[in-house]
Backbone as CSV, one residue per row, in Angstrom:
resi,resn,N_x,N_y,N_z,CA_x,CA_y,CA_z,C_x,C_y,C_z
1,MET,-7.522,-16.719,53.582,-7.886,-16.862,52.175,-7.095,-15.632,51.318
2,LEU,-7.015,-14.352,52.057,-6.350,-13.324,51.255,-4.836,-13.648,51.366
3,ALA,-4.527,-14.325,52.496,-3.042,-14.395,52.669,-2.513,-15.418,51.456
4,ARG,-3.330,-16.597,51.290,-2.953,-17.567,50.160,-3.101,-16.798,48.770
5,LEU,-4.010,-16.029,48.563,-4.222,-15.086,47.283,-2.828,-14.350,47.110
6,ALA,-2.429,-13.663,48.276,-1.265,-12.788,48.008,0.046,-13.568,47.808
7,ALA,0.053,-14.636,48.562,1.304,-15.667,48.338,1.230,-16.137,46.909
8,ASN,0.076,-16.564,46.246,0.000,-17.004,45.057,0.623,-15.913,43.959
9,ARG,0.098,-14.581,44.119,0.419,-13.634,43.266,1.937,-13.331,43.373
10,LEU,2.361,-13.350,44.540,3.800,-12.946,44.746,4.634,-14.116,44.088
11,LEU,4.190,-15.367,43.923,4.905,-16.554,43.336,4.804,-16.187,41.879
12,GLU,3.725,-15.635,41.406,3.467,-15.471,39.784,4.483,-14.471,39.524
13,ILE,4.544,-13.232,40.212,5.436,-12.164,40.081,6.921,-12.619,39.898
14,ARG,7.507,-13.570,41.059,8.730,-14.004,40.872,8.999,-14.960,39.639
15,GLN,7.892,-15.794,39.195,8.231,-16.482,37.950,8.505,-15.566,36.838
16,LEU,7.635,-14.695,36.888,7.570,-13.780,35.995,9.183,-12.965,35.615
17,PHE,9.787,-12.695,36.672,11.015,-12.099,36.660,12.071,-13.074,36.257
18,ARG,12.066,-14.141,36.538,12.758,-15.438,36.058,12.754,-15.710,34.520
19,GLN,11.678,-15.265,33.870,11.813,-15.407,32.470,12.659,-14.351,31.709
20,PRO,13.210,-14.652,30.695,13.899,-13.704,29.864,12.987,-12.640,29.295
21,LEU,13.744,-11.382,29.059,12.867,-10.356,28.535,12.232,-10.495,27.525
22,SER,12.681,-11.319,26.325,11.931,-11.585,25.279,10.676,-12.354,25.483
23,SER,10.404,-13.188,26.428,9.191,-14.179,26.600,8.388,-13.460,27.436
24,ARG,8.559,-12.323,27.952,7.548,-11.658,28.751,6.703,-10.864,27.921
25,SER,5.469,-10.638,28.568,4.467,-9.937,27.732,4.789,-8.428,27.446
26,PHE,4.516,-7.889,26.355,5.096,-6.510,25.980,4.766,-5.663,27.162
27,SER,3.513,-5.468,27.711,3.287,-4.415,28.764,4.016,-4.672,29.908
28,THR,4.437,-5.907,30.359,5.562,-6.060,31.351,6.828,-5.817,31.117
29,ALA,7.357,-6.000,29.806,8.510,-5.510,29.450,8.776,-3.880,29.444
30,LEU,7.527,-3.256,29.144,7.561,-1.892,29.171,7.709,-1.204,30.452
31,ASN,6.961,-2.066,31.403,7.109,-1.220,32.606,8.154,-1.496,33.620
32,TYR,8.877,-2.550,33.321,9.973,-2.960,34.395,11.184,-2.878,33.719
33,HIS,12.384,-2.549,34.344,13.632,-2.818,33.935,14.504,-3.807,34.703
34,LEU,15.107,-4.592,33.964,16.145,-5.646,34.576,17.278,-5.499,33.887
35,ASP,18.583,-5.190,34.530,19.859,-5.051,33.991,20.217,-6.202,33.249
36,SER,20.790,-6.060,31.886,21.191,-7.147,31.418,22.528,-6.590,30.647
37,PRO,23.359,-7.389,30.113,24.827,-7.176,29.620,24.770,-6.060,28.795
38,ASP,23.811,-5.870,27.936,23.813,-4.535,26.930,22.637,-3.508,27.331
39,ASN,22.198,-3.536,28.612,21.150,-2.544,29.062,21.453,-2.514,30.492
40,ASN,22.391,-1.627,31.100,22.411,-1.500,32.503,23.077,-0.018,32.585
41,PRO,23.016,0.475,33.861,23.507,1.926,34.116,25.031,2.043,34.051
42,ASP,25.685,1.015,34.048,27.147,0.924,33.960,27.770,1.113,32.919
43,LEU,27.075,0.894,31.886,27.597,1.129,30.420,27.608,2.602,30.018
44,GLN,28.711,3.017,29.378,28.876,4.395,29.000,27.893,4.859,27.899
45,TRP,27.415,5.990,27.859,26.740,6.199,26.837,26.657,7.810,26.772
46,GLU,26.702,8.457,25.419,26.729,9.826,25.282,26.424,10.085,23.838
47,PHE,25.779,11.301,23.565,25.355,11.673,22.316,26.783,11.987,21.418
48,SER,26.486,11.607,20.100,27.577,11.679,19.267,28.046,13.233,18.931
49,ASP,29.038,13.601,18.387,29.431,14.921,18.293,28.442,15.710,17.647
50,VAL,27.861,14.970,16.480,26.773,15.749,15.544,25.584,15.911,16.305
51,ASN,25.124,14.909,17.177,23.828,14.931,17.956,24.177,15.978,19.163
52,LYS,25.244,16.057,19.794,25.454,17.095,20.809,25.092,18.441,20.253
53,GLU,25.486,18.836,18.898,25.111,19.950,18.534,23.399,20.081,18.237
54,LYS,22.967,18.975,17.795,21.479,18.890,17.497,20.793,18.968,18.922
55,ALA,21.366,18.618,19.940,20.818,18.643,21.621,20.693,20.266,21.905
56,LYS,22.063,20.822,21.523,22.090,22.358,21.891,20.952,23.222,21.026
57,GLU,20.742,22.703,19.852,19.752,23.351,19.094,18.352,23.212,19.640
58,ILE,18.109,21.840,20.025,16.763,21.576,20.788,16.728,22.430,21.977
59,LEU,17.565,22.414,22.841,17.662,22.999,24.169,17.372,24.610,24.007
60,SER,17.877,25.242,22.870,17.770,26.512,22.578,16.191,27.039,22.361
61,HIS,15.409,26.148,22.213,14.069,26.398,22.083,13.148,26.478,23.403
62,TYR,13.999,26.195,24.576,13.283,26.322,25.866,14.033,27.281,26.706
63,PRO,13.277,27.975,27.528,14.165,28.691,28.652,15.120,28.058,29.443
64,SER,16.305,28.656,29.883,17.173,28.028,30.383,16.692,27.288,31.811
65,ASN,15.762,27.871,32.527,15.189,27.257,33.677,14.146,26.215,33.303
66,TYR,13.855,25.842,32.110,12.698,24.609,31.800,13.494,23.896,30.762
67,LYS,14.813,23.509,31.080,15.573,22.469,30.112,14.735,21.230,30.124
68,GLN,14.086,20.930,31.395,13.369,19.549,31.424,12.323,19.532,30.450
69,SER,11.905,20.461,29.771,10.724,20.454,28.672,11.290,19.911,27.449
70,ALA,12.474,19.872,27.199,13.200,19.119,26.221,13.194,17.588,26.202
71,VAL,12.857,17.060,27.184,12.998,15.490,27.458,12.571,14.770,26.181
72,ILE,11.533,15.052,25.825,10.907,14.175,24.816,11.654,14.287,23.565
73,PRO,12.164,15.548,22.797,12.910,15.481,21.761,14.268,15.009,21.925
74,LEU,14.788,15.023,23.301,16.281,14.310,23.396,16.178,13.135,23.389
75,LEU,15.098,12.443,24.072,14.733,10.907,24.061,14.752,10.470,22.680
76,ASP,13.966,11.108,21.746,13.792,10.677,20.327,15.213,10.651,19.682
77,LEU,16.013,11.754,20.044,17.239,11.892,19.326,18.157,10.732,19.740
78,ALA,18.141,10.424,21.127,18.963,9.325,21.789,18.486,7.939,21.154
79,GLN,17.263,7.936,21.014,16.835,6.588,20.318,16.977,6.324,18.992
80,GLN,17.046,7.485,18.139,17.529,7.383,16.774,19.050,7.085,16.697
81,GLN,19.925,7.601,17.600,21.498,7.375,17.677,21.575,5.921,18.021
82,HIS,20.902,5.448,18.865,20.948,3.953,19.478,20.317,2.861,18.589
83,GLY,19.920,3.101,17.474,19.332,2.098,16.574,17.930,1.822,17.017
84,GLY,17.119,2.865,17.489,15.737,2.463,17.577,15.266,2.096,19.110
85,TRP,16.202,2.124,19.917,15.808,1.663,21.529,16.857,2.496,22.342
86,LEU,15.731,2.691,23.442,16.507,3.519,24.577,16.929,2.552,25.705
87,PRO,18.470,2.307,25.856,18.894,1.640,26.972,18.860,2.655,28.192
88,VAL,19.052,2.055,29.332,18.821,3.026,30.436,19.913,4.015,30.712
89,SER,21.135,3.776,30.099,22.315,4.471,30.046,22.082,5.630,29.394
90,ALA,21.313,5.656,28.252,20.930,6.809,27.433,19.885,7.716,28.154
91,MET,18.987,6.984,28.881,17.955,7.817,29.606,18.810,8.704,30.635
92,ASN,19.767,8.113,31.241,20.733,8.753,32.238,21.498,9.874,31.664
93,ALA,21.912,9.560,30.405,22.560,10.941,29.828,21.605,11.975,29.385
94,VAL,20.403,11.727,29.034,19.343,12.901,28.877,19.177,13.352,30.274
95,ALA,19.260,12.523,31.319,18.792,13.463,32.532,19.859,14.443,32.948
96,LYS,21.165,14.021,32.531,22.106,14.840,32.707,22.179,16.242,31.947
97,VAL,21.746,15.958,30.792,21.684,17.210,29.891,20.694,18.260,30.355
98,ILE,19.499,17.636,30.822,18.531,18.533,31.169,18.552,18.667,32.608
99,GLU,19.349,18.178,33.445,19.679,18.426,34.832,18.469,18.014,35.675
100,VAL,18.171,16.863,35.592,16.985,16.359,36.437,17.238,15.204,36.820
101,ALA,16.657,14.532,37.903,16.959,13.234,38.308,16.553,12.150,37.271
102,PRO,17.234,11.069,37.182,16.991,10.160,36.120,15.505,9.665,36.248
103,ILE,15.022,9.647,37.505,13.616,8.966,37.233,12.613,9.819,36.566
104,ARG,12.931,11.076,36.338,12.006,12.140,35.624,12.000,11.697,34.159
105,VAL,13.302,11.110,33.724,13.266,10.768,32.452,12.776,9.527,32.440
106,TYR,12.972,8.390,33.276,12.187,7.157,33.182,10.732,7.385,33.036
107,GLU,10.150,8.211,34.013,8.702,8.438,33.814,8.276,8.632,32.358
108,VAL,8.885,9.466,31.759,8.476,9.826,30.369,8.577,8.626,29.281
109,ALA,9.837,8.160,29.417,10.194,7.012,28.551,9.226,5.632,28.810
110,THR,8.662,5.593,29.921,7.852,4.370,30.248,6.504,4.646,29.810
111,PHE,6.048,5.998,29.900,4.765,6.547,29.484,4.484,6.251,28.107
112,TYR,5.295,6.873,27.203,4.960,6.732,25.697,5.629,5.583,25.056
113,SER,4.508,5.043,24.268,4.843,3.816,23.598,5.787,3.952,22.425
114,MET,6.010,5.179,21.979,6.812,5.344,20.634,8.320,5.171,21.348
115,PHE,8.492,5.127,22.603,10.054,5.056,22.987,10.085,3.447,23.263
116,ASN,11.098,2.929,22.591,11.315,1.341,22.580,12.407,1.126,23.734
117,ARG,11.998,0.398,24.737,12.948,0.144,25.860,13.642,-1.304,25.718
118,SER,13.494,-1.883,24.470,14.204,-3.197,24.122,14.487,-3.122,22.661
119,LYS,15.344,-3.966,22.058,15.888,-3.758,20.822,14.737,-3.955,19.725
120,VAL,14.687,-3.082,18.761,14.043,-3.463,17.574,14.950,-3.465,16.501
121,GLY,14.228,-3.897,15.378,14.863,-4.045,13.993,15.337,-2.813,13.381
122,LYS,16.239,-2.822,12.475,16.540,-1.734,11.690,15.401,-1.137,11.057
123,TYR,14.441,-1.779,10.749,13.243,-1.493,10.056,12.159,-1.836,11.259
124,HIS,11.591,-0.837,12.047,10.455,-1.170,12.893,9.201,-1.057,12.361
125,LEU,8.441,-2.052,12.228,7.274,-1.905,11.275,6.021,-1.821,12.404
126,LEU,5.257,-0.905,12.284,4.329,-0.649,13.306,2.882,-0.719,12.673
127,VAL,2.086,-1.774,13.151,0.647,-1.726,12.530,-0.514,-1.039,13.239
128,CYS,-1.061,0.052,12.575,-2.101,0.524,13.435,-3.229,-0.375,13.791
129,GLY,-3.510,-0.391,15.100,-4.601,-1.031,15.641,-5.763,-0.669,15.862
130,THR,-6.003,0.806,15.762,-7.149,1.401,16.248,-8.551,1.059,15.366
131,THR,-9.591,1.298,15.753,-10.747,0.818,15.222,-10.836,0.827,13.623
132,PRO,-10.884,2.107,13.068,-10.888,2.008,11.584,-10.079,1.184,10.969
133,CYS,-8.745,1.080,11.272,-7.750,0.264,10.690,-8.154,-1.343,10.889
134,MET,-8.604,-1.556,12.313,-8.964,-2.805,12.636,-10.119,-3.369,11.747
135,ILE,-11.152,-2.512,11.532,-12.299,-2.940,10.583,-11.905,-3.173,9.231
136,ARG,-10.894,-2.503,8.828,-10.405,-2.495,7.532,-9.171,-3.682,7.311
137,GLY,-9.052,-4.573,8.497,-8.250,-5.851,8.178,-6.834,-5.514,8.752
138,SER,-6.468,-4.637,9.816,-5.034,-4.809,10.421,-4.764,-5.825,10.906
139,ARG,-5.652,-6.756,11.553,-5.023,-7.936,12.128,-4.560,-8.725,11.142
140,GLU,-5.191,-8.869,10.033,-4.656,-9.607,8.828,-3.314,-9.095,8.309
141,ILE,-3.218,-7.876,8.318,-1.964,-7.176,8.060,-0.839,-7.556,9.106
142,GLU,-1.037,-7.676,10.243,-0.141,-7.955,11.499,0.368,-9.347,11.067
143,ASP,-0.785,-10.329,11.047,-0.534,-11.738,10.817,0.324,-11.915,9.725
144,ALA,0.206,-11.283,8.512,0.807,-11.535,7.477,2.374,-11.224,7.495
145,LEU,2.618,-9.894,8.276,3.995,-9.659,8.670,4.735,-10.687,9.589
146,LEU,4.181,-11.207,10.491,4.636,-11.944,11.582,4.889,-13.309,10.922
147,LYS,4.098,-13.889,10.283,4.311,-15.063,9.493,5.435,-15.050,8.595
148,HIS,5.515,-13.916,7.746,6.438,-13.884,6.612,7.731,-13.738,7.158
149,LEU,7.906,-12.765,8.419,8.920,-12.712,8.924,9.547,-13.805,10.039
150,GLY,8.510,-14.484,10.435,8.842,-15.603,11.364,9.110,-15.361,12.756
151,VAL,8.375,-14.182,13.166,8.640,-13.554,14.608,7.328,-13.507,15.325
152,LYS,7.403,-13.160,16.511,6.279,-12.677,17.164,6.234,-11.171,17.529
153,ARG,5.170,-10.661,17.886,5.095,-9.288,18.036,6.260,-8.850,19.046
154,ASN,7.018,-7.634,18.653,8.252,-7.128,19.384,9.340,-8.038,19.345
155,GLU,9.357,-8.935,18.570,10.548,-9.603,18.378,11.339,-9.318,17.217
156,VAL,12.568,-9.538,17.274,13.535,-8.992,16.145,14.064,-10.352,15.327
157,THR,13.999,-10.087,13.947,14.381,-11.189,13.163,15.922,-11.504,13.364
158,LYS,16.208,-12.640,12.906,17.584,-13.060,13.448,18.780,-12.325,12.531
159,ASP,18.548,-11.884,11.537,19.339,-10.882,10.859,19.438,-9.317,11.392
160,GLY,18.611,-9.258,12.331,18.408,-7.972,13.124,17.794,-6.894,12.162
161,LEU,17.158,-7.119,10.959,16.460,-6.116,10.070,15.186,-5.722,10.424
162,PHE,14.310,-6.686,10.969,12.873,-6.143,10.988,12.413,-6.570,12.505
163,SER,11.390,-5.862,13.005,10.746,-6.186,14.060,9.117,-5.504,13.803
164,VAL,8.186,-6.205,14.526,6.753,-5.619,14.333,6.174,-5.277,15.447
165,GLY,5.642,-4.193,15.337,4.765,-3.756,16.557,3.523,-3.249,16.450
166,GLU,2.584,-2.851,17.432,1.536,-2.101,17.138,1.452,-0.772,17.649
167,MET,0.854,0.116,17.032,0.666,1.637,17.254,-0.710,2.021,17.381
168,GLU,-1.193,2.925,18.019,-2.575,3.234,18.221,-2.691,4.490,17.007
169,CYS,-3.766,4.886,17.068,-4.247,5.817,15.887,-3.228,6.707,15.253
170,MET,-2.847,6.678,14.028,-1.837,7.384,13.370,-2.444,8.649,12.506
171,GLY,-3.797,8.719,12.735,-4.338,9.926,11.830,-4.513,9.661,10.422
172,CYS,-4.463,8.369,10.062,-4.663,8.236,8.495,-6.022,7.331,8.353
173,CYS,-7.051,7.706,9.009,-8.302,6.568,9.057,-8.941,6.509,7.617
174,VAL,-8.741,7.592,6.950,-9.459,7.586,5.625,-8.673,6.651,4.659
175,ASN,-7.270,6.540,5.084,-6.694,5.462,4.133,-6.331,4.109,5.013
176,ALA,-7.144,3.711,5.836,-7.124,2.478,6.550,-7.080,1.344,5.521
177,PRO,-6.504,0.155,5.908,-5.393,0.182,7.125,-4.018,0.869,6.565
178,MET,-3.126,0.904,7.669,-1.883,1.528,7.399,-0.880,0.958,8.281
179,ILE,0.267,1.089,7.851,1.471,0.687,8.847,2.406,1.954,8.795
180,THR,3.330,2.019,9.838,4.576,3.036,9.754,5.735,2.166,9.735
181,VAL,6.734,2.617,9.095,8.014,2.134,8.920,9.159,3.133,9.602
182,ALA,9.632,2.670,10.756,10.511,3.630,11.424,11.834,3.013,10.907
183,ASP,12.721,3.662,9.948,13.929,3.197,9.540,15.111,3.655,10.180
184,TYR,15.871,2.815,11.051,17.028,3.130,11.902,18.058,2.535,11.098
185,SER,18.246,2.380,9.949,19.187,1.675,9.144,20.443,2.442,9.197
186,ASN,20.285,3.557,8.918,21.260,4.705,8.886,21.561,5.650,9.979
187,GLY,21.125,5.244,11.257,21.378,6.091,12.392,20.553,7.309,12.315
188,SER,20.981,8.349,13.246,19.832,9.539,13.331,20.281,10.371,12.003
189,GLU,21.280,10.245,11.388,21.331,11.028,10.258,20.505,10.795,8.992
190,GLY,20.111,9.333,9.015,19.279,8.977,7.832,17.781,8.504,8.391
191,TYR,17.592,8.735,9.722,16.377,8.416,10.216,15.169,8.893,9.342
192,THR,14.225,8.014,9.264,12.820,8.343,8.477,11.793,7.708,9.319
193,TYR,10.510,8.134,9.184,9.387,7.627,9.760,8.335,7.818,8.821
194,ASN,8.045,6.805,8.025,6.912,7.132,6.874,5.791,6.065,7.042
195,TYR,4.720,6.732,6.712,3.373,6.069,6.623,3.243,5.286,5.157
196,TYR,2.700,4.266,5.379,2.285,3.270,4.002,0.659,2.975,4.136
197,GLU,-0.101,3.473,3.423,-1.543,3.496,3.634,-2.250,2.502,2.643
198,ASP,-3.383,2.166,2.688,-4.131,1.345,1.959,-3.508,-0.098,1.593
199,VAL,-2.895,-0.559,2.809,-2.050,-1.733,2.543,-2.866,-2.989,2.529
200,THR,-2.399,-4.052,2.098,-3.169,-5.266,2.172,-2.080,-6.545,2.519
201,PRO,-2.481,-7.524,2.932,-1.479,-8.500,3.438,-0.323,-8.870,2.470
202,LYS,-0.756,-8.846,1.205,0.246,-9.008,0.154,1.220,-7.784,-0.138
203,ARG,0.571,-6.636,-0.002,1.367,-5.360,-0.173,2.627,-5.187,0.998
204,VAL,2.088,-5.610,2.127,3.026,-5.484,3.283,4.140,-6.249,3.105
205,VAL,3.883,-7.527,2.663,5.131,-8.358,2.429,6.087,-7.970,1.311
206,GLU,5.525,-7.237,0.155,6.228,-6.793,-0.788,6.940,-5.560,-0.226
207,ILE,6.318,-4.744,0.500,7.219,-3.732,1.369,8.470,-4.134,1.960
208,VAL,8.134,-5.303,2.896,9.388,-5.815,3.551,10.289,-6.175,2.568
209,GLU,10.140,-7.003,1.578,11.325,-7.444,0.749,11.612,-6.278,-0.093
210,THR,11.092,-5.186,-0.302,11.689,-4.097,-0.868,12.714,-3.362,0.097
211,LEU,12.383,-3.404,1.186,13.316,-2.770,2.348,14.601,-3.696,2.546
212,ARG,14.357,-5.029,2.559,15.439,-6.079,2.704,16.284,-5.846,1.515
213,ARG,15.875,-5.373,0.293,16.816,-5.174,-0.739,17.608,-3.771,-0.686
214,GLY,17.204,-2.983,0.441,17.939,-1.719,0.378,17.304,-0.739,-0.295
215,GLU,16.171,-0.928,-0.778,15.554,0.211,-1.808,14.535,0.858,-1.119
216,LYS,14.139,2.008,-1.667,13.350,2.800,-1.013,11.840,2.968,-1.786
217,LEU,10.893,3.037,-1.298,9.574,3.331,-1.953,8.935,4.452,-1.461
218,PRO,7.949,4.877,-2.371,7.255,6.152,-1.974,6.334,5.950,-0.816
219,PRO,6.320,6.602,0.353,5.286,6.526,1.104,3.937,7.018,0.901
220,GLY,3.031,6.753,1.629,1.522,7.343,1.381,0.743,5.993,0.768
221,THR,-0.355,6.474,0.177,-1.331,5.324,-0.308,-0.546,4.420,-1.233
222,GLN,-0.755,3.173,-0.852,-0.213,2.093,-1.791,-1.235,1.476,-2.920
223,ASN,-2.446,2.320,-2.830,-3.633,2.015,-4.008,-3.345,2.877,-5.293
224,PRO,-2.813,2.184,-6.322,-2.639,3.165,-7.347,-3.626,3.963,-7.933
225,GLN,-5.103,3.398,-7.499,-6.238,4.189,-8.029,-6.451,5.322,-7.283
226,ARG,-5.718,5.690,-6.071,-6.210,6.814,-5.350,-4.974,7.940,-5.424
227,ILE,-5.119,9.216,-5.154,-4.306,10.098,-5.203,-4.508,10.829,-3.745
228,ARG,-3.349,10.468,-3.039,-3.458,10.916,-1.347,-4.617,10.385,-0.940
229,CYS,-5.388,11.283,-0.379,-6.610,10.717,0.297,-7.913,10.766,-0.545
230,GLY,-7.700,11.188,-1.826,-8.876,11.047,-2.543,-9.398,9.695,-3.059
231,PRO,-10.643,9.621,-3.479,-11.333,8.330,-3.778,-11.022,7.618,-4.970
232,GLU,-10.994,6.463,-5.102,-10.652,5.826,-6.306,-11.339,6.425,-7.453
233,GLY,-10.567,6.518,-8.620,-11.207,7.169,-9.698,-11.157,8.845,-9.814
234,GLY,-10.907,9.383,-8.701,-11.016,10.959,-8.598,-12.109,11.291,-7.951
235,ASN,-12.025,12.624,-7.726,-13.170,13.136,-6.921,-14.568,13.255,-7.780
236,THR,-15.574,13.071,-7.181,-16.899,13.145,-7.599,-17.612,14.396,-7.224
237,THR,-17.302,15.000,-6.084,-17.891,16.290,-5.657,-16.657,17.336,-5.521
238,LEU,-17.109,18.458,-5.059,-16.143,19.552,-4.836,-15.080,19.806,-6.072
239,LEU,-15.695,19.843,-7.351,-15.078,19.718,-8.593,-14.746,21.198,-9.118
240,SER,-15.119,22.230,-8.210,-14.949,23.549,-8.609,-14.921,24.389,-7.451
241,GLU,-14.582,25.711,-7.807,-14.472,26.636,-6.533,-15.932,26.714,-5.917
242,PRO,-15.880,26.737,-4.679,-17.025,26.606,-3.960,-17.715,28.294,-3.997
243,LYS,-19.156,28.352,-4.000,-19.629,29.540,-4.019,-19.379,30.278,-2.594
244,PRO,-19.249,31.696,-2.603,-19.096,32.385,-1.293,-20.527,32.478,-0.650
245,PRO,-20.462,32.413,0.604,-21.876,32.687,1.313,-22.582,34.113,0.809
246,PRO,-23.632,34.129,0.509,-24.569,35.161,0.151,-24.554,36.244,1.020
247,CYS,-24.407,35.892,2.256,-24.457,36.896,3.381,-23.459,37.539,3.981
248,ARG,-22.312,37.232,3.253,-21.059,37.886,3.766,-20.264,38.517,2.661
249,ASP,-19.707,39.781,2.673,-18.773,40.323,1.791,-17.505,40.000,1.886
250,LEU,-17.028,38.859,1.330,-15.549,38.348,1.638,-14.564,39.387,1.264
251,ASP,-14.761,40.330,0.134,-13.822,41.347,-0.210,-13.581,42.372,0.675
252,ALA,-14.431,42.615,1.754,-14.528,43.452,2.724,-13.648,43.088,3.809
253,CYS,-13.227,41.837,4.029,-12.566,41.331,5.147,-10.884,41.702,4.916
């Protein structure tokens, strides 16, 4: 019985690895690497001259015997340079810079979902899927994006401009639902990572079309009736300076 179950599971795994990367589930694509023409350790990769200087500046924040502590900011810099994703050759380059075995870098890159190990669009749209945003309609937001762009989650549009993914809590629960746009259209020099909050299915489609035209739009709340995180129509409480506690002499502090 156990032998048959094990044999069936092995068959499933073999069939999984015969599938192209784009058709595998995102979690599987995240945890495994298969060499491909544009992602294999034989490809040459190095930081640009500008980013080499940035890498030196990043390393200067850490003791010389703790270079490995710079792995996350260096991976982030490499991802910005490489159009929003990390090929294995870029991870190997980071490993050389911080003087560790490549596996130490792979461990970090596969742990954090912010590091993309397959191609993303020049505009990578991340929909918050945590409870407050989900309650406020994040699933409808994602559905609207996928339908409008004609892709599945983590697929790239044919023109290479857009991809849609999911991110967990981004700390803007008071302005839920929200999305993030990671803009890799101008490389690491022009990289931005902006929040767009209080979005609706209609509004996220408008954001996509604005980006498609190459236009910039102000980040933050997309509700014209709100100022930052304030309520619609303005504050109704805390309208004046709070009274000091009667039991403490603040002037003596």
